[in-house]
MDTraj code that builds the backbone (N, CA, C; nanometers):
import mdtraj as md
import numpy as np

residues = "MET GLU GLU VAL GLU THR ILE THR ASP GLU ILE VAL ASN ALA SER PHE THR ASN ALA PHE ASP LEU LEU ILE GLY ASN THR ASP PHE ASP THR LEU SER ASN GLN ASP GLU PHE TYR LEU PRO LYS ASP TYR ASP ASP ALA ASP THR VAL LEU GLN TYR PHE GLU GLU ILE GLU ASP TYR ASP LYS CYS ILE GLN ILE ARG ASP ARG LYS ILE".split()
xyz = np.array([
    [-1.5334, -2.1106, -1.4876],
    [-1.4722, -2.0887, -1.3583],
    [-1.3731, -1.9735, -1.3702],
    [-1.3703, -1.8857, -1.2691],
    [-1.2770, -1.7735, -1.2679],
    [-1.1365, -1.8207, -1.2379],
    [-1.0416, -1.7550, -1.3006],
    [-0.9016, -1.7849, -1.2725],
    [-0.8628, -1.7163, -1.1420],
    [-0.7999, -1.7897, -1.0546],
    [-0.7557, -1.7347, -0.9273],
    [-0.6089, -1.6981, -0.9406],
    [-0.5798, -1.5739, -0.9086],
    [-0.4417, -1.5271, -0.9181],
    [-0.3698, -1.5547, -0.7872],
    [-0.2488, -1.6047, -0.7977],
    [-0.1679, -1.6294, -0.6803],
    [-0.1148, -1.4968, -0.6274],
    [-0.1292, -1.4774, -0.4990],
    [-0.0789, -1.3549, -0.4372],
    [0.0691, -1.3739, -0.4090],
    [0.1488, -1.2999, -0.4800],
    [0.2933, -1.3100, -0.4657],
    [0.3440, -1.1968, -0.3768],
    [0.4697, -1.2093, -0.3343],
    [0.5318, -1.1023, -0.2565],
    [0.5321, -0.9719, -0.3358],
    [0.5468, -0.9831, -0.4671],
    [0.5478, -0.8638, -0.5521],
    [0.4120, -0.7928, -0.5489],
    [0.3040, -0.8696, -0.5523],
    [0.1702, -0.8112, -0.5465],
    [0.1453, -0.7497, -0.4094],
    [0.1856, -0.8189, -0.3047],
    [0.1690, -0.7655, -0.1690],
    [0.2450, -0.6341, -0.1554],
    [0.3691, -0.6312, -0.2032],
    [0.4487, -0.5091, -0.1944],
    [0.3843, -0.3965, -0.2757],
    [0.3366, -0.4282, -0.3954],
    [0.2722, -0.3261, -0.4786],
    [0.1461, -0.2729, -0.4098],
    [0.0695, -0.3605, -0.3467],
    [-0.0541, -0.3159, -0.2822],
    [-0.0245, -0.2237, -0.1642],
    [0.0754, -0.2582, -0.0837],
    [0.1083, -0.1721, 0.0300],
    [0.1770, -0.0431, -0.0147],
    [0.2508, -0.0476, -0.1236],
    [0.3094, 0.0752, -0.1779],
    [0.1983, 0.1682, -0.2265],
    [0.0967, 0.1131, -0.2910],
    [-0.0175, 0.1948, -0.3319],
    [-0.0886, 0.2543, -0.2106],
    [-0.1069, 0.1734, -0.1062],
    [-0.1714, 0.2220, 0.0164],
    [-0.0881, 0.3333, 0.0791],
    [0.0426, 0.3153, 0.0816],
    [0.1328, 0.4179, 0.1344],
    [0.1167, 0.5473, 0.0557],
    [0.1188, 0.5370, -0.0770],
    [0.1067, 0.6561, -0.1614],
    [-0.0272, 0.7269, -0.1398],
    [-0.1338, 0.6514, -0.1192],
    [-0.2635, 0.7121, -0.0884],
    [-0.2605, 0.7823, 0.0467],
    [-0.2018, 0.7162, 0.1465],
    [-0.1987, 0.7729, 0.2819],
    [-0.1239, 0.9049, 0.2883],
    [-0.0105, 0.9127, 0.2202],
    [0.0695, 1.0345, 0.2329],
    [0.0410, 1.1358, 0.1231],
    [-0.0505, 1.1024, 0.0329],
    [-0.0934, 1.1986, -0.0672],
    [-0.0119, 1.2009, -0.1952],
    [0.0666, 1.0966, -0.2198],
    [0.1438, 1.0906, -0.3441],
    [0.0576, 1.0550, -0.4646],
    [-0.0585, 0.9963, -0.4400],
    [-0.1488, 0.9565, -0.5487],
    [-0.2918, 0.9620, -0.4984],
    [-0.3842, 0.9410, -0.5886],
    [-0.5251, 0.9330, -0.5522],
    [-0.5899, 0.8196, -0.6319],
    [-0.7169, 0.7926, -0.6025],
    [-0.7839, 0.6811, -0.6688],
    [-0.7978, 0.7031, -0.8189],
    [-0.8161, 0.8263, -0.8607],
    [-0.8265, 0.8536, -1.0048],
    [-0.6991, 0.8119, -1.0772],
    [-0.5856, 0.8466, -1.0198],
    [-0.4571, 0.8111, -1.0803],
    [-0.4385, 0.6599, -1.0816],
    [-0.4691, 0.5938, -0.9697],
    [-0.4553, 0.4482, -0.9639],
    [-0.5475, 0.3798, -1.0646],
    [-0.6678, 0.4322, -1.0801],
    [-0.7637, 0.3670, -1.1699],
    [-0.7250, 0.3814, -1.3172],
    [-0.6353, 0.4726, -1.3480],
    [-0.5885, 0.4878, -1.4860],
    [-0.4830, 0.3838, -1.5234],
    [-0.4352, 0.3084, -1.4251],
    [-0.3401, 0.2007, -1.4520],
    [-0.4171, 0.0801, -1.5063],
    [-0.3453, -0.0091, -1.5746],
    [-0.4098, -0.1308, -1.6243],
    [-0.4712, -0.2106, -1.5098],
    [-0.3968, -0.2223, -1.4011],
    [-0.4461, -0.2880, -1.2806],
    [-0.3693, -0.2340, -1.1620],
    [-0.4331, -0.2364, -1.0467],
    [-0.3645, -0.1970, -0.9241],
    [-0.4231, -0.2757, -0.8087],
    [-0.3447, -0.2882, -0.7054],
    [-0.3835, -0.3648, -0.5882],
    [-0.3779, -0.2767, -0.4644],
    [-0.4650, -0.3083, -0.3698],
    [-0.4634, -0.2452, -0.2387],
    [-0.4886, -0.3531, -0.1340],
    [-0.4252, -0.3408, -0.0176],
    [-0.4559, -0.4358, 0.0899],
    [-0.5967, -0.4090, 0.1430],
    [-0.6511, -0.5042, 0.2130],
    [-0.7870, -0.4941, 0.2658],
    [-0.8056, -0.3667, 0.3491],
    [-0.7127, -0.3380, 0.4359],
    [-0.7210, -0.2206, 0.5241],
    [-0.6286, -0.1095, 0.4754],
    [-0.6393, -0.0766, 0.3477],
    [-0.5471, 0.0200, 0.2873],
    [-0.5513, 0.1573, 0.3539],
    [-0.6620, 0.1929, 0.4168],
    [-0.6743, 0.3249, 0.4776],
    [-0.6387, 0.3265, 0.6265],
    [-0.5937, 0.2135, 0.6785],
    [-0.5523, 0.2040, 0.8189],
    [-0.4019, 0.2263, 0.8279],
    [-0.3629, 0.3425, 0.8755],
    [-0.2209, 0.3784, 0.8815],
    [-0.1407, 0.2787, 0.9649],
    [-0.1997, 0.2249, 1.0709],
    [-0.1275, 0.1290, 1.1551],
    [-0.0972, -0.0006, 1.0797],
    [-0.1904, -0.0460, 0.9974],
    [-0.1691, -0.1673, 0.9185],
    [-0.0583, -0.1461, 0.8162],
    [-0.0632, -0.0324, 0.7485],
    [0.0387, -0.0017, 0.6478],
    [0.1745, 0.0155, 0.7156],
    [0.1768, 0.0836, 0.8298],
    [0.3003, 0.1015, 0.9056],
    [0.3587, -0.0327, 0.9465],
    [0.2753, -0.1231, 0.9938],
    [0.3226, -0.2551, 1.0362],
    [0.3896, -0.3297, 0.9211],
    [0.3307, -0.3224, 0.8018],
    [0.3908, -0.3890, 0.6859],
    [0.5311, -0.3340, 0.6595],
    [0.5447, -0.2028, 0.6579],
    [0.6752, -0.1452, 0.6269],
    [0.7760, -0.1662, 0.7396],
    [0.7280, -0.1804, 0.8635],
    [0.8177, -0.2199, 0.9724],
    [0.8694, -0.3611, 0.9490],
    [0.7804, -0.4515, 0.9077],
    [0.8182, -0.5913, 0.8857],
    [0.9222, -0.6060, 0.7748],
    [0.9123, -0.5228, 0.6707],
    [1.0114, -0.5330, 0.5626],
    [1.1282, -0.4367, 0.5838],
    [1.1269, -0.3695, 0.6993],
    [1.2353, -0.2806, 0.7415],
    [1.2580, -0.1633, 0.6458],
    [1.1484, -0.1072, 0.5956],
    [1.1559, 0.0144, 0.5143],
    [1.1245, 0.1318, 0.6070],
    [1.2251, 0.1703, 0.6825],
    [1.2043, 0.2680, 0.7886],
    [1.1811, 0.4098, 0.7372],
    [1.2249, 0.4402, 0.6166],
    [1.1952, 0.5717, 0.5591],
    [1.0444, 0.5898, 0.5423],
    [0.9783, 0.4870, 0.4925],
    [0.8326, 0.4942, 0.4785],
    [0.7652, 0.4966, 0.6155],
    [0.8207, 0.4224, 0.7122],
    [0.7656, 0.4224, 0.8481],
    [0.7667, 0.5627, 0.9063],
    [0.8760, 0.6334, 0.8883],
    [0.8885, 0.7688, 0.9402],
    [0.7843, 0.8602, 0.8758],
    [0.7651, 0.8460, 0.7453],
    [0.6672, 0.9305, 0.6764],
    [0.5252, 0.9011, 0.7236],
    [0.4939, 0.7746, 0.7460],
    [0.3608, 0.7384, 0.7973],
    [0.3445, 0.7915, 0.9385],
    [0.4434, 0.7718, 1.0216],
    [0.4385, 0.8204, 1.1604],
    [0.4170, 0.9716, 1.1642],
    [0.4908, 1.0436, 1.0791],
    [0.4796, 1.1887, 1.0788],
    [0.3424, 1.2350, 1.0309],
    [0.2763, 1.1576, 0.9443],
    [0.1424, 1.1911, 0.8986],
    [0.0382, 1.1687, 1.0070],
    [0.0647, 1.0724, 1.0960],
    [-0.0300, 1.0387, 1.2009],
    [-0.0318, 1.1413, 1.3126],
    [0.0778, 1.2148, 1.3282],
    [0.0908, 1.3099, 1.4398],
    [0.0010, 1.4301, 1.4185],
])
top = md.Topology()
chain = top.add_chain()
for i, resn in enumerate(residues, 1):
    res = top.add_residue(resn, chain, resSeq=i)
    for name in ("N", "CA", "C"):
        top.add_atom(name, md.element.get_by_symbol(name[0]), res)
traj = md.Trajectory(xyz[None], top)
């Protein structure tokens, strides 16, 4: 039987941070794949989903950067 990993707030934050970095061009899949492991949310390429997450945790600096990329 496969071990099921518990999704923690830390994993959720790491996945959305990775999605943010992909969206604004701070990283790419090659760089992420060189890590031991990395996480992405299901809709990692949906700017609105990523924006909503950072609004919920009140990281408005990232919100501004996402908003400016969408324009």
